[in-house]
C-alpha positions as a Markdown table, in Angstrom:
| # | Residue | x | y | z |
|---|---|---|---|---|
| 1 | Unk | 37.2 | -169.1 | 55.2 |
| 2 | Unk | 35.8 | -169.3 | 51.7 |
| 3 | Unk | 35.4 | -166.5 | 49.1 |
| 4 | Unk | 31.6 | -166.1 | 49.8 |
| 5 | Unk | 31.8 | -165.6 | 52.9 |
| 6 | Unk | 35.2 | -163.5 | 53.3 |
| 7 | Unk | 33.6 | -159.6 | 54.2 |
| 8 | Unk | 34.6 | -156.9 | 51.8 |
| 9 | Unk | 38.0 | -154.7 | 53.6 |
| 10 | Unk | 39.5 | -152.1 | 52.2 |
| 11 | Unk | 42.4 | -150.1 | 53.8 |
| 12 | Unk | 43.0 | -146.4 | 52.9 |
| 13 | Unk | 44.7 | -143.2 | 54.2 |
| 14 | Unk | 44.1 | -139.9 | 52.9 |
| 15 | Unk | 46.2 | -136.3 | 53.4 |
| 16 | Unk | 43.5 | -133.3 | 53.0 |
| 17 | Unk | 44.8 | -130.0 | 53.7 |
| 18 | Unk | 44.9 | -129.9 | 57.1 |
| 19 | Unk | 44.3 | -133.5 | 58.0 |
| 20 | Unk | 44.2 | -137.1 | 57.3 |
| 21 | Unk | 41.8 | -139.0 | 57.5 |
| 22 | Unk | 42.9 | -143.0 | 58.1 |
| 23 | Unk | 40.0 | -145.8 | 57.2 |
| 24 | Unk | 40.4 | -149.3 | 57.7 |
| 25 | Unk | 38.3 | -152.1 | 57.9 |
| 26 | Unk | 38.7 | -155.5 | 60.0 |
| 27 | Unk | 36.9 | -158.6 | 59.6 |
| 28 | Unk | 34.4 | -160.4 | 62.1 |
| 29 | Unk | 33.6 | -163.8 | 63.4 |
| 30 | Unk | 30.7 | -162.5 | 64.4 |
| 31 | Unk | 27.6 | -163.6 | 62.7 |
| 32 | Unk | 24.3 | -161.5 | 62.7 |
| 33 | Unk | 21.3 | -163.1 | 62.2 |
| 34 | Unk | 20.5 | -164.7 | 59.4 |
| 35 | Unk | 18.3 | -162.1 | 57.0 |
| 36 | Unk | 18.6 | -165.1 | 54.1 |
| 37 | Unk | 22.2 | -163.7 | 53.2 |
| 38 | Unk | 25.0 | -164.5 | 54.4 |
| 39 | Unk | 26.3 | -161.3 | 57.0 |
| 40 | Unk | 30.1 | -161.1 | 58.0 |
| 41 | Unk | 30.5 | -157.4 | 60.1 |
| 42 | Unk | 33.0 | -155.0 | 59.2 |
| 43 | Unk | 33.8 | -151.8 | 61.6 |
| 44 | Unk | 35.2 | -148.8 | 59.7 |
| 45 | Unk | 36.8 | -146.1 | 62.1 |
| 46 | Unk | 37.6 | -142.6 | 60.5 |
| 47 | Unk | 39.8 | -139.7 | 62.7 |
| 48 | Unk | 41.1 | -137.0 | 62.0 |
| 49 | Unk | 45.1 | -136.6 | 62.4 |
| 50 | Unk | 47.6 | -134.2 | 61.4 |
| 51 | Unk | 48.9 | -133.7 | 57.6 |
| 52 | Unk | 49.9 | -136.7 | 56.0 |
| 53 | Unk | 51.0 | -137.4 | 52.9 |
| 54 | Unk | 51.1 | -141.4 | 53.4 |
| 55 | Unk | 48.5 | -143.2 | 50.9 |
| 56 | Unk | 48.1 | -146.9 | 50.5 |
| 57 | Unk | 44.5 | -148.3 | 49.3 |
| 58 | Unk | 43.6 | -152.2 | 49.1 |
| 59 | Unk | 40.4 | -153.9 | 47.7 |
| 60 | Unk | 37.3 | -150.9 | 48.5 |
| 61 | Unk | 34.5 | -151.4 | 50.2 |
| 62 | Unk | 30.9 | -152.7 | 48.4 |
| 63 | Unk | 28.9 | -150.6 | 50.7 |
| 64 | Unk | 27.6 | -150.2 | 54.1 |
| 65 | Unk | 24.1 | -150.8 | 56.1 |
| 66 | Unk | 24.5 | -148.5 | 58.4 |
| 67 | Unk | 26.3 | -145.9 | 60.6 |
| 68 | Unk | 26.3 | -145.1 | 63.9 |
| 69 | Unk | 28.4 | -143.1 | 66.4 |
| 70 | Unk | 30.2 | -143.9 | 69.5 |
| 71 | Unk | 32.6 | -142.7 | 72.0 |
| 72 | Unk | 34.4 | -145.8 | 73.1 |
| 73 | Unk | 37.7 | -147.0 | 73.1 |
| 74 | Unk | 38.6 | -149.2 | 69.4 |
| 75 | Unk | 41.4 | -151.2 | 69.6 |
| 76 | Unk | 43.3 | -153.1 | 66.6 |
| 77 | Unk | 43.5 | -157.3 | 67.8 |
| 78 | Unk | 47.1 | -158.5 | 66.4 |
| 79 | Unk | 45.0 | -161.0 | 65.1 |
| 80 | Unk | 42.9 | -158.4 | 63.1 |
| 81 | Unk | 46.4 | -156.4 | 61.9 |
| 82 | Unk | 48.2 | -159.5 | 60.5 |
| 83 | Unk | 44.3 | -160.1 | 58.7 |
| 84 | Unk | 44.8 | -156.5 | 57.2 |
| 85 | Unk | 48.4 | -157.4 | 56.6 |
| 86 | Unk | 47.1 | -160.2 | 54.3 |
| 87 | Unk | 44.5 | -159.0 | 52.3 |
| 88 | Unk | 46.2 | -156.0 | 51.3 |
| 89 | Unk | 50.0 | -157.3 | 51.5 |
| 90 | Unk | 51.2 | -154.2 | 53.1 |
| 91 | Unk | 51.6 | -153.6 | 56.8 |
| 92 | Unk | 53.6 | -150.4 | 57.2 |
| 93 | Unk | 50.4 | -148.1 | 57.1 |
| 94 | Unk | 48.2 | -151.1 | 59.4 |
| 95 | Unk | 47.5 | -148.2 | 62.3 |
| 96 | Unk | 48.5 | -149.2 | 65.6 |
| 97 | Unk | 45.9 | -150.3 | 68.5 |
| 98 | Unk | 46.9 | -147.2 | 70.5 |
| 99 | Unk | 43.4 | -146.6 | 72.6 |
| 100 | Unk | 42.0 | -143.2 | 71.6 |
| 101 | Unk | 42.0 | -141.1 | 74.6 |
| 102 | Unk | 39.0 | -139.1 | 76.3 |
| 103 | Unk | 40.8 | -136.1 | 74.3 |
| 104 | Unk | 40.5 | -137.5 | 71.8 |
| 105 | Unk | 36.8 | -138.5 | 72.3 |
| 106 | Unk | 35.8 | -134.8 | 73.2 |
| 107 | Unk | 37.9 | -133.2 | 70.2 |
| 108 | Unk | 36.0 | -131.4 | 67.2 |
| 109 | Unk | 37.3 | -134.9 | 65.7 |
| 110 | Unk | 34.8 | -137.1 | 64.5 |
| 111 | Unk | 35.1 | -139.8 | 65.2 |
| 112 | Unk | 32.7 | -142.8 | 63.3 |
| 113 | Unk | 31.9 | -147.0 | 63.6 |
| 114 | Unk | 29.8 | -148.1 | 60.8 |
| 115 | Unk | 28.7 | -151.8 | 60.5 |
| 116 | Unk | 29.1 | -152.9 | 57.0 |
| 117 | Unk | 27.6 | -156.2 | 56.6 |
| 118 | Unk | 27.4 | -157.1 | 52.4 |
| 119 | Unk | 25.2 | -159.3 | 50.6 |
| 120 | Unk | 24.9 | -162.8 | 50.0 |
| 121 | Unk | 22.8 | -165.7 | 48.1 |
| 122 | Unk | 19.4 | -166.6 | 50.0 |
| 123 | Unk | 19.1 | -169.9 | 51.2 |
| 124 | Unk | 17.4 | -172.0 | 48.4 |
| 125 | Unk | 13.8 | -172.6 | 50.2 |
| 126 | Unk | 12.7 | -176.6 | 50.2 |
| 127 | Unk | 9.7 | -175.8 | 47.7 |
| 128 | Unk | 11.8 | -174.9 | 45.4 |
| 129 | Unk | 13.6 | -178.7 | 45.4 |
| 130 | Unk | 10.3 | -180.1 | 44.8 |
| 131 | Unk | 9.7 | -182.6 | 47.1 |
| 132 | Unk | 5.2 | -182.9 | 47.0 |
| 133 | Unk | 5.7 | -185.7 | 44.2 |
| 134 | Unk | 1.8 | -185.0 | 43.6 |
| 135 | Unk | 1.5 | -182.4 | 45.6 |
| 136 | Unk | 1.4 | -177.9 | 46.1 |
| 137 | Unk | 4.1 | -177.4 | 48.2 |
| 138 | Unk | 3.8 | -174.6 | 50.8 |
| 139 | Unk | 6.6 | -173.6 | 52.8 |
| 140 | Unk | 5.6 | -171.9 | 56.3 |
| 141 | Unk | 8.0 | -169.1 | 56.8 |
| 142 | Unk | 7.8 | -168.6 | 60.8 |
| 143 | Unk | 8.7 | -172.6 | 61.6 |
| 144 | Unk | 11.1 | -172.8 | 58.5 |
| 145 | Unk | 9.0 | -176.2 | 57.7 |
| 146 | Unk | 6.9 | -176.8 | 54.3 |
| 147 | Unk | 3.8 | -178.7 | 53.8 |
| 148 | Unk | 2.6 | -181.1 | 50.9 |
| 149 | Unk | -1.1 | -180.6 | 50.3 |
| 150 | Unk | -1.5 | -183.8 | 48.4 |
| 151 | Unk | -3.4 | -184.4 | 45.1 |
| 152 | Unk | -6.8 | -186.4 | 45.6 |
| 153 | Unk | -6.2 | -189.9 | 45.5 |
| 154 | Unk | -2.5 | -189.5 | 47.0 |
| 155 | Unk | -1.7 | -189.3 | 50.8 |
| 156 | Unk | 2.5 | -189.0 | 52.9 |
| 157 | Unk | 4.2 | -186.7 | 53.8 |
| 158 | Unk | 5.6 | -186.2 | 50.0 |
| 159 | Unk | 2.4 | -187.1 | 48.3 |
| 160 | Unk | 4.5 | -190.6 | 47.4 |
| 161 | Unk | 2.0 | -193.0 | 47.7 |
| 162 | Unk | -1.1 | -193.9 | 46.2 |
| 163 | Unk | -4.9 | -195.3 | 46.7 |
| 164 | Unk | -5.8 | -198.5 | 45.9 |
| 165 | Unk | -7.9 | -196.6 | 42.7 |
| 166 | Unk | -7.3 | -193.3 | 41.6 |
| 167 | Unk | -8.8 | -191.8 | 38.2 |
| 168 | Unk | -7.0 | -192.8 | 34.8 |
| 169 | Unk | -5.9 | -190.0 | 32.7 |
| 170 | Unk | -7.2 | -189.7 | 29.5 |
| 171 | Unk | -5.7 | -187.9 | 26.9 |
| 172 | Unk | -8.1 | -185.8 | 25.4 |
| 173 | Unk | -5.2 | -184.6 | 23.1 |
| 174 | Unk | -6.1 | -188.1 | 20.7 |
| 175 | Unk | -9.7 | -189.1 | 21.9 |
| 176 | Unk | -12.0 | -188.6 | 18.9 |
| 177 | Unk | -15.2 | -185.9 | 19.8 |
| 178 | Unk | -18.7 | -186.1 | 18.9 |
| 179 | Unk | -18.9 | -183.8 | 16.4 |
| 180 | Unk | -22.5 | -181.5 | 15.7 |
| 181 | Unk | -22.5 | -179.7 | 12.0 |
| 182 | Unk | -24.6 | -176.5 | 12.4 |
| 183 | Unk | -25.9 | -174.9 | 9.4 |
| 184 | Unk | -27.7 | -171.0 | 10.6 |
| 185 | Unk | -28.9 | -168.5 | 7.7 |
| 186 | Unk | -28.4 | -164.9 | 8.6 |
| 187 | Unk | -30.4 | -162.2 | 7.0 |
| 188 | Unk | -27.7 | -159.6 | 6.4 |
| 189 | Unk | -26.2 | -158.6 | 3.2 |
| 190 | Unk | -23.2 | -161.0 | 1.7 |
| 191 | Unk | -20.1 | -160.1 | 1.0 |
| 192 | Unk | -17.0 | -160.8 | -1.5 |
| 193 | Unk | -14.6 | -160.7 | 1.6 |
| 194 | Unk | -16.7 | -163.6 | 3.1 |
| 195 | Unk | -15.6 | -165.9 | 0.5 |
| 196 | Unk | -11.8 | -165.8 | 2.4 |
| 197 | Unk | -12.2 | -166.7 | 5.8 |
| 198 | Unk | -9.4 | -165.4 | 6.9 |
| 199 | Unk | -9.8 | -161.8 | 5.6 |
| 200 | Unk | -10.8 | -158.9 | 8.2 |
| 201 | Unk | -14.8 | -158.6 | 7.9 |
| 202 | Unk | -15.0 | -162.4 | 7.7 |
| 203 | Unk | -12.2 | -162.7 | 11.2 |
| 204 | Unk | -15.4 | -160.0 | 12.3 |
| 205 | Unk | -18.3 | -162.0 | 11.3 |
| 206 | Unk | -17.0 | -165.6 | 12.6 |
| 207 | Unk | -15.8 | -163.7 | 15.9 |
| 208 | Unk | -19.3 | -162.6 | 16.7 |
| 209 | Unk | -21.0 | -166.2 | 15.5 |
| 210 | Unk | -18.5 | -167.6 | 17.8 |
| 211 | Unk | -19.4 | -166.5 | 20.5 |
| 212 | Unk | -23.0 | -167.1 | 20.3 |
| 213 | Unk | -22.9 | -170.4 | 19.1 |
| 214 | Unk | -20.4 | -171.5 | 21.8 |
| 215 | Unk | -22.8 | -169.9 | 24.8 |
| 216 | Unk | -25.9 | -171.8 | 22.9 |
| 217 | Unk | -24.1 | -175.3 | 22.5 |
| 218 | Unk | -22.4 | -175.2 | 26.2 |
| 219 | Unk | -25.6 | -175.5 | 27.7 |
| 220 | Unk | -26.3 | -178.2 | 26.3 |
| 221 | Unk | -23.5 | -180.1 | 28.1 |
| 222 | Unk | -21.0 | -178.3 | 29.9 |
| 223 | Unk | -18.7 | -180.8 | 31.3 |
| 224 | Unk | -18.3 | -182.5 | 27.7 |
| 225 | Unk | -18.5 | -179.4 | 25.3 |
| 226 | Unk | -15.0 | -179.0 | 23.5 |
| 227 | Unk | -15.4 | -175.7 | 21.0 |
| 228 | Unk | -17.6 | -174.3 | 18.4 |
| 229 | Unk | -16.2 | -173.4 | 15.4 |
| 230 | Unk | -17.0 | -171.6 | 11.7 |
| 231 | Unk | -15.5 | -173.8 | 8.8 |
| 232 | Unk | -17.4 | -172.0 | 6.1 |
| 233 | Unk | -19.6 | -169.3 | 5.1 |
| 234 | Unk | -21.8 | -168.8 | 1.7 |
| 235 | Unk | -24.3 | -166.5 | -0.4 |
| 236 | Unk | -27.9 | -166.7 | 0.1 |
| 237 | Unk | -27.9 | -164.0 | 2.8 |
| 238 | Unk | -24.9 | -165.7 | 5.0 |
| 239 | Unk | -24.8 | -169.6 | 5.4 |
| 240 | Unk | -22.7 | -170.3 | 8.3 |
| 241 | Unk | -21.9 | -173.5 | 8.2 |
| 242 | Unk | -19.9 | -174.7 | 11.8 |
| 243 | Unk | -18.8 | -177.5 | 13.9 |
| 244 | Unk | -19.8 | -177.8 | 17.3 |
| 245 | Unk | -17.0 | -180.6 | 19.3 |
| 246 | Unk | -18.1 | -182.6 | 22.5 |
| 247 | Unk | -15.5 | -184.4 | 24.1 |
| 248 | Unk | -16.0 | -188.0 | 26.0 |
| 249 | Unk | -15.5 | -188.4 | 29.4 |
| 250 | Unk | -14.3 | -191.5 | 31.6 |
| 251 | Unk | -17.7 | -192.1 | 32.5 |
| 252 | Unk | -20.0 | -194.7 | 30.7 |
| 253 | Unk | -23.0 | -192.8 | 31.8 |
| 254 | Unk | -21.8 | -189.5 | 30.3 |
| 255 | Unk | -20.8 | -191.4 | 27.2 |
| 256 | Unk | -24.4 | -192.4 | 26.6 |
| 257 | Unk | -26.7 | -189.0 | 27.0 |
| 258 | Unk | -23.5 | -187.9 | 24.3 |
| 259 | Unk | -24.5 | -190.1 | 21.5 |
| 260 | Unk | -28.6 | -190.9 | 22.4 |
| 261 | Unk | -29.5 | -187.6 | 24.1 |
| 262 | Unk | -27.7 | -184.6 | 23.1 |
| 263 | Unk | -28.5 | -184.1 | 20.2 |
| 264 | Unk | -32.0 | -183.8 | 21.2 |
| 265 | Unk | -31.0 | -181.8 | 23.7 |
| 266 | Unk | -28.9 | -179.2 | 21.4 |
| 267 | Unk | -31.9 | -179.0 | 18.6 |
| 268 | Unk | -34.1 | -177.5 | 21.4 |
| 269 | Unk | -32.0 | -175.2 | 22.6 |
| 270 | Unk | -31.1 | -173.8 | 18.5 |
| 271 | Unk | -34.8 | -174.1 | 18.1 |
| 272 | Unk | -35.6 | -171.8 | 20.7 |
| 273 | Unk | -37.0 | -168.1 | 19.4 |
| 274 | Unk | -34.9 | -166.8 | 22.4 |
| 275 | Unk | -31.9 | -168.2 | 22.2 |
| 276 | Unk | -32.0 | -167.2 | 18.3 |
| 277 | Unk | -33.1 | -163.6 | 19.2 |
| 278 | Unk | -29.8 | -163.3 | 21.0 |
| 279 | Unk | -27.9 | -164.3 | 18.3 |
| 280 | Unk | -30.4 | -161.8 | 16.4 |
| 281 | Unk | -29.3 | -158.8 | 18.5 |
| 282 | Unk | -25.6 | -159.4 | 17.8 |
| 283 | Unk | -26.3 | -158.5 | 13.9 |
| 284 | Unk | -28.4 | -155.6 | 14.4 |
| 285 | Unk | -31.3 | -157.3 | 14.5 |
| 286 | Unk | -31.1 | -159.5 | 11.4 |
| 287 | Unk | -33.2 | -162.9 | 11.2 |
| 288 | Unk | -31.5 | -166.1 | 12.1 |
| 289 | Unk | -32.7 | -169.4 | 10.8 |
| 290 | Unk | -31.3 | -172.8 | 12.1 |
| 291 | Unk | -31.2 | -174.6 | 8.5 |
| 292 | Unk | -29.7 | -177.8 | 9.8 |
| 293 | Unk | -27.8 | -179.7 | 12.6 |
| 294 | Unk | -27.0 | -183.0 | 12.2 |
| 295 | Unk | -24.5 | -185.4 | 14.4 |
| 296 | Unk | -22.0 | -187.6 | 13.2 |
| 297 | Unk | -21.6 | -191.3 | 13.8 |
| 298 | Unk | -20.0 | -191.2 | 16.8 |
| 299 | Unk | -16.9 | -193.6 | 17.0 |
| 300 | Unk | -16.6 | -194.3 | 20.8 |
| 301 | Unk | -19.8 | -196.4 | 21.7 |
| 302 | Unk | -19.2 | -197.1 | 25.4 |
| 303 | Unk | -16.9 | -196.9 | 28.2 |
| 304 | Unk | -14.1 | -199.9 | 27.0 |
| 305 | Unk | -13.7 | -197.4 | 23.6 |
| 306 | Unk | -11.7 | -196.0 | 25.9 |
| 307 | Unk | -9.2 | -198.3 | 27.2 |
| 308 | Unk | -6.7 | -197.2 | 24.9 |
| 309 | Unk | -6.8 | -193.5 | 25.9 |
| 310 | Unk | -6.6 | -195.0 | 29.2 |
| 311 | Unk | -2.9 | -194.1 | 30.7 |
| 312 | Unk | -1.9 | -195.7 | 34.2 |
| 313 | Unk | 2.1 | -196.9 | 33.1 |
| 314 | Unk | 2.8 | -193.7 | 35.1 |
| 315 | Unk | 2.8 | -195.4 | 38.4 |
| 316 | Unk | 3.1 | -198.6 | 37.8 |
| 317 | Unk | -0.7 | -198.7 | 37.9 |
| 318 | Unk | -3.0 | -201.2 | 35.2 |
| 319 | Unk | -5.8 | -199.4 | 33.7 |
| 320 | Unk | -9.6 | -201.0 | 34.8 |
| 321 | Unk | -13.4 | -200.1 | 34.7 |
| 322 | Unk | -14.4 | -200.0 | 37.8 |
| 323 | Unk | -18.1 | -198.8 | 38.5 |
| 324 | Unk | -18.3 | -197.3 | 34.4 |
| 325 | Unk | -15.3 | -196.0 | 34.4 |
| 326 | Unk | -11.6 | -196.2 | 33.7 |
| 327 | Unk | -9.1 | -196.7 | 37.0 |
| 328 | Unk | -5.5 | -197.1 | 37.7 |
| 329 | Unk | -5.2 | -200.5 | 39.9 |
| 330 | Unk | -2.6 | -200.2 | 42.5 |
| 331 | Unk | 0.1 | -203.1 | 42.7 |
| 332 | Unk | -1.3 | -203.3 | 45.9 |
| 333 | Unk | -5.0 | -203.9 | 44.9 |
| 334 | Unk | -4.1 | -206.4 | 42.1 |
| 335 | Unk | -1.6 | -208.5 | 44.6 |
| 336 | Unk | -3.5 | -209.3 | 47.9 |
| 337 | Unk | -1.0 | -210.9 | 49.2 |
| 338 | Unk | 2.0 | -208.6 | 49.0 |
| 339 | Unk | 3.1 | -208.4 | 51.9 |
| 340 | Unk | 1.9 | -212.1 | 53.0 |
| 341 | Unk | -0.8 | -210.6 | 55.8 |
| 342 | Unk | 1.9 | -209.3 | 58.4 |
| 343 | Unk | 2.2 | -205.6 | 56.5 |
| 344 | Unk | 0.7 | -202.8 | 54.9 |
| 345 | Unk | 0.7 | -202.6 | 51.6 |
| 346 | Unk | 1.3 | -198.9 | 50.3 |
| 347 | Unk | 1.2 | -198.3 | 46.3 |
| 348 | Unk | 4.4 | -196.0 | 46.4 |
| 349 | Unk | 4.7 | -194.0 | 42.7 |
| 350 | Unk | 8.1 | -194.3 | 42.0 |
| 351 | Unk | 8.4 | -197.7 | 43.2 |
| 352 | Unk | 5.6 | -199.8 | 43.3 |
| 353 | Unk | 4.3 | -201.7 | 45.6 |
| 354 | Unk | 5.8 | -201.5 | 49.5 |
| 355 | Unk | 5.2 | -203.1 | 52.5 |
| 356 | Unk | 5.5 | -201.4 | 55.9 |
| 357 | Unk | 5.5 | -204.9 | 58.6 |
| 358 | Unk | 3.5 | -205.4 | 61.4 |
| 359 | Unk | 6.0 | -205.4 | 64.3 |
| 360 | Unk | 5.1 | -206.2 | 68.2 |
| 361 | Unk | 6.5 | -206.7 | 71.1 |
| 362 | Unk | 5.4 | -210.2 | 70.4 |
| 363 | Unk | 6.4 | -210.2 | 66.7 |
| 364 | Unk | 8.6 | -208.8 | 64.6 |
| 365 | Unk | 8.1 | -209.8 | 60.5 |
| 366 | Unk | 10.6 | -208.2 | 58.1 |
| 367 | Unk | 12.0 | -208.5 | 54.7 |
| 368 | Unk | 10.9 | -206.8 | 51.3 |
| 369 | Unk | 7.2 | -208.8 | 51.4 |
| 370 | Unk | 7.6 | -208.7 | 55.1 |
| 371 | Unk | 8.4 | -212.7 | 54.2 |
| 372 | Unk | 10.8 | -213.1 | 57.3 |
| 373 | Unk | 10.1 | -213.7 | 60.7 |
| 374 | Unk | 11.4 | -213.2 | 64.5 |
| 375 | Unk | 10.4 | -213.7 | 68.2 |
| 376 | Unk | 10.4 | -210.1 | 70.0 |
| 377 | Unk | 11.5 | -209.3 | 73.2 |
| 378 | Unk | 8.3 | -209.6 | 74.3 |
| 379 | Unk | 7.6 | -213.1 | 73.9 |
| 380 | Unk | 11.1 | -214.3 | 75.5 |
| 381 | Unk | 10.4 | -211.6 | 78.7 |
| 382 | Unk | 7.0 | -214.1 | 78.2 |
| 383 | Unk | 8.6 | -217.1 | 77.7 |
| 384 | Unk | 11.5 | -216.8 | 80.3 |
| 385 | Unk | 8.9 | -215.1 | 83.3 |
| 386 | Unk | 6.6 | -218.3 | 82.9 |
| 387 | Unk | 9.3 | -220.7 | 83.2 |
| 388 | Unk | 10.6 | -218.7 | 85.9 |
| 389 | Unk | 6.9 | -219.0 | 87.7 |
| 390 | Unk | 6.3 | -222.7 | 86.5 |
| 391 | Unk | 9.8 | -223.6 | 88.3 |
| 392 | Unk | 9.3 | -221.6 | 91.5 |
| 393 | Unk | 5.6 | -223.3 | 91.5 |
| 394 | Unk | 7.4 | -226.7 | 91.0 |
| 395 | Unk | 9.9 | -225.6 | 94.1 |
| 396 | Unk | 6.4 | -224.1 | 96.5 |
| 397 | Unk | 4.9 | -227.6 | 95.5 |
| 398 | Unk | 8.1 | -229.8 | 96.7 |
| 399 | Unk | 8.0 | -228.2 | 99.8 |
| 400 | Unk | 5.0 | -228.4 | 100.6 |
| 401 | Unk | 5.3 | -232.2 | 99.8 |
| 402 | Unk | 8.4 | -232.5 | 102.2 |
| 403 | Unk | 6.4 | -230.7 | 105.2 |
| 404 | Unk | 3.8 | -232.9 | 105.0 |
| 405 | Unk | 5.0 | -236.1 | 104.7 |
| 406 | Unk | 7.6 | -235.2 | 107.9 |
| 407 | Unk | 4.0 | -233.9 | 109.8 |
| 408 | Unk | 2.3 | -237.4 | 108.7 |
| 409 | Unk | 5.1 | -239.7 | 109.6 |
| 410 | Unk | 5.1 | -238.2 | 113.1 |
| 411 | Unk | 1.9 | -238.7 | 113.5 |
| 412 | Unk | 1.4 | -242.5 | 112.5 |
| 413 | Unk | 4.5 | -243.1 | 115.0 |
| 414 | Unk | 2.7 | -241.5 | 118.2 |
| 415 | Unk | -0.4 | -243.0 | 117.3 |
| 416 | Unk | 1.4 | -246.8 | 117.1 |
| 417 | Unk | 2.8 | -246.1 | 120.4 |
| 418 | Unk | -0.6 | -245.1 | 122.0 |
| 419 | Unk | -2.5 | -248.5 | 120.6 |
| 420 | Unk | 0.3 | -250.6 | 121.9 |
| 421 | Unk | -0.4 | -249.1 | 125.7 |
| 422 | Unk | -3.5 | -249.4 | 125.3 |
| 423 | Unk | -3.9 | -253.3 | 124.8 |
| 424 | Unk | -1.2 | -253.6 | 127.4 |
| 425 | Unk | -3.7 | -251.7 | 130.2 |
| 426 | Unk | -7.0 | -254.0 | 128.9 |
| 427 | Unk | -4.5 | -257.1 | 129.3 |
| 428 | Unk | -3.8 | -256.3 | 133.3 |
| 429 | Unk | -6.7 | -254.2 | 134.3 |
| 430 | Unk | -10.0 | -255.4 | 132.3 |
| 431 | Unk | -11.7 | -258.4 | 133.9 |
| 432 | Unk | -13.9 | -259.4 | 131.5 |
| 433 | Unk | -17.2 | -261.5 | 133.0 |
| 434 | Unk | -16.9 | -263.0 | 129.4 |
| 435 | Unk | -13.6 | -264.6 | 130.2 |
| 436 | Unk | -13.6 | -268.2 | 131.0 |
| 437 | Unk | -10.6 | -268.3 | 133.1 |
| 438 | Unk | -11.7 | -265.4 | 135.4 |
| 439 | Unk | -14.6 | -268.1 | 136.5 |
| 440 | Unk | -12.0 | -271.0 | 136.7 |
| 441 | Unk | -9.4 | -268.7 | 139.4 |
| 442 | Unk | -12.8 | -268.0 | 141.2 |
| 443 | Unk | -13.8 | -271.2 | 141.4 |
| 444 | Unk | -10.5 | -272.4 | 142.6 |
| 445 | Unk | -10.1 | -269.7 | 145.1 |
| 446 | Unk | -12.9 | -270.8 | 146.7 |
| 447 | Unk | -12.3 | -274.0 | 146.7 |
């Protein structure tokens, strides 16, 4: 028995005035139903007896889970006594296996039995081992199984297989952005603290203005908007210089929109009177004017400029442009004949291309790329079945021929004898008038 499964055991015998309480624990080999913890039962009995001065204490129990009263006969087996002796190292005070009598059970003395179920470590749920390579693990406690919800483009029991084409990962952290310089004039008093952008007054002003500009700049292109920040505050009322940034998404159409159309859309939004009034209300209805809007020269001109930022090496894929965006092409797509047309190629995110070879009762392919071949049991069944059928047919034909030949020979012999007999009859009994000898015979007889 290991230390983790050894139940808490102890043995005490204490003396009180007029009575003695004897407490002992007996390990049980019965395992309780699992509650995520190992369980083992220890039964503790206490009974009142005559005065005694004996005291022996072993390792104390850590606690009990439940207590119940009972009126049954209690025995200590030899094995239980031996176990207690090994734990305490002393057998002198181990209670005997003498059963309690009915009188003991009905006496004022108390007899109680408690089940002690010590706790241990819960079994690790399967999801904590992260079995889903490209997905989310969901554990069903009722069935005791886990299920993987795969990300887009991935499949399999553990999301370990990927489609031939999956979107490439674009490193937006190092990807250049499309920047627009904005200058707004706000008719409020310029404070000396505004010269230091880290001052309390500056931070409060910047926080308010950035909140309003963020809503307007994001309206121009919600998908590609990244951030807006105030870079400078100068006198003349308050002139705020800011920079709005837009990222390039993995899409040729969106890249062209950011480069050629975004400036016009953003200019219309910032020149709109209702939008400027929103900023004005944030600064106590002070006048707000757009002094300037200029976009910097784009560093990304088309989808091909994103190639250095497209990463497909994680799954042994190769980056390529498919329908105007960077995709990661799996090895099964790059090598269409990888499985020699005798199996299904799967893109394993850990191993690369793997083949699931085709197998049937007639043909069986095997090998890393399904390059090997063997006939299946169905082929041999069909082969030997055909041979057996052909042999049977040959035997039947031979039998038929022999039978027909035998019957044909008998018929011919019978016809031969019948023909000879008929010739004799003709010669002896058929007197033809055309026979010249006949006339000679008649002439002779008349003469």
